[in-house]
N, C-alpha and C positions, 0 to 999 in steps of 0.2 A: 664889445665882443666881436671878434672876426667871424663873419658868416661866409661860408664857402659853398659855391654852387657853380654850375656851368655859366659861362659868359652869355649874357642876353644880347640880342641884336642892338638894343638901345645903349649898350655899354661899349660897343666897338670903338667909338671915337675916344672915349675915356681910356680904354686900354692902350690905344696907339699913343695917346698923349703921355700916359704913364711910362710906356717903353721909351719914348723919346726923352723924357725927363731923366730916366735911369740910364741913358746911354746905350740902350740895347739895339736900336735900329741901325741898319747899315744901308747905304745907297742902293746896293744891289738886291736888297730884299724889300718887297712890298708888304708891310705888316698887315694891311687889310686883306690882301690875298692869302697871307699865311693864316690869318684868323678864319677866313672863309673855307680854306682847305681843311683846317683842323675841325671846324664845326660841321663840315659837310660829310664827314666819314664816321662810321661807327667805331673805328679803332683809335679815335683821337678826340680831344676836346680842349677847350681853354677854360681852366678853372679861374673863377673870379672871387676874390676875397673883398668883402665890403664891411665897412663900419658906418653905422648910421646912414645907410644908402649912398655912401661914397666909396667908389672903387679904389682900394688902397693896395691890392695885390693881385698878381696873376701867375699862372703856371700853365703853359701849353704842354699837354702830355699826350702820349700815344704810344702805340706799339707797332713795330714793323713786322710782327709775326714771330719774332724770335726774342726780342728784348724791348724794354720800355725806354722811353726818352722823355726828358723834360727840357723845354726851351722857354725863353721869355719869362723866367722867374723874376718877378719884380715886386718890390715893396716901395711905396711912396716914401721919399726921404724923411718926411716928418712923422712917419709911423715906424721907422726902423728902431731896432734895439728892444722891441717888445715881444719877440718870438714869432712874429707873423710870417717871416720867411720859412722858418722851421715848420710852422703849421701848414703853409702852402705846399711844402715838399711832402709832408706826411699825407696830405689830401691827395697829392699826385700818386704817391706810392699806394695808398688805399685804392684809388681808382684803378690802377694797374693790377693790384692783387685781386680785385673783384673780377678781373678778366683773365685770371690765371697766368699773368705775365710774371716770370720768375726773377727778372733782374732789371734794374733801372740804371740807365746811363745818363750822364750829363757831360756836356762839352764846356770847357772853360778856356777862355783866351789866356795864353801863357803869361801875359803881362798882368793878369787880374789876380794877384796874389791874395787879396782880401777875400775874394769869392772862393778861391781854393781853400782858404782857411775855414770859411763858413761851412763848406761841404765836408771837410775833414772833421769838424766839430760834430756834424750830424752822423758821422760814421762811414762816410764815403772814402774809398781808397783810390789812390792813383793806380791806373791800369797800365800795363806794359804793352800798349797798342798805339799805333799812329793813325790818326784820322787824316785821310787824304780826300780832296774834293776835285770835282771837275764841273764847271758850269755848263749846263745844257741849254 
């Protein structure tokens, strides 16, 4: 049974390893700093999904004051196909709803067709917006 709660300090390295295994990290993002930032603010968290004390899923979630976001949704490859990703996303949505956040956004790399299909299956719709970035 997948148990979901906030990521504990002793799970940080397991979360980083999971994100690396799942191909979510990028050289320009420090995953440990991302975790520290998310856990250090009341408007964000990293949800941890565990089975038998093994971290098998994560979802970093938070609100920018207008909308909710989820990053680093990950499920260990040997635990995929059992609905754990959907449960992690539902936990993220529930976390946001409990804080009166009305809408949840996810960003998907354009080449990641499988992930786009996963979110579509969960009822997410493509938005007519363009996300632009500037490194600070």
